[in-house]
N, C-alpha and C positions, 0 to 999 in steps of 0.2 A: 723860536729854537728850532729851524728844520734842518735834517739831515736826509741824507739819501743812503739806501742799501740795496745791495744786488740780492736778488733770491732766485729760486728756481721753483717754478710750479710744480706742487706736488702731484698733479694729473698729468700733464703732458711733458712735463720736462722742460721746457722752453725758460731761456732766462728772462728776468724782467728787474724793474727797478722800482723800489717803493719810497715814495716822500713821506718821512716820519715827523710828527711834530712831538718833540720831546718835552714840551712846555706842559703838557697835559698828564704826565706822570705814566703810571703804568696803564696799559690800555688792551683791550681786546675786541676786535672787529672783523668784519668780512668783506671782501672787496673781490670783485671777478678777475680771473685770469684775463690780461689783455690779449691773449691768444686763443686760449680754448672756452673763455668765457663761465668757466665753472667757478664755485664760489671757494675762496681759500680764507681759512681763519688765520688771522694774523694776531700774534701774541707778543707785544712788546713789553718789556721790562725796562726801567730806567733807573739809573742810580748816579744823580747829578749829571756829570757830562758824558758819562758811561750808558750804554745802552746795548741790549741785546733782542733781536728779533728771532721770531721763531713762525715758520709758517708750517700750516697742516691741511689736510684735506678736511672739509666741513663734516665729512660722516667718520672721521677717526674719532 
């Protein structure tokens, strides 16, 4: 169950797109920004087919 979600890098502000695997339930992971290469903390909350994605700076 893959979904895509647009987000904005919390460091450089550039837009990007995340591919989310909702079948894994709630998740917390780090991925580097595709533009500035800084580590972004992704917080994914799932509720059936609904989901919420929050992105933060790793040092927040």
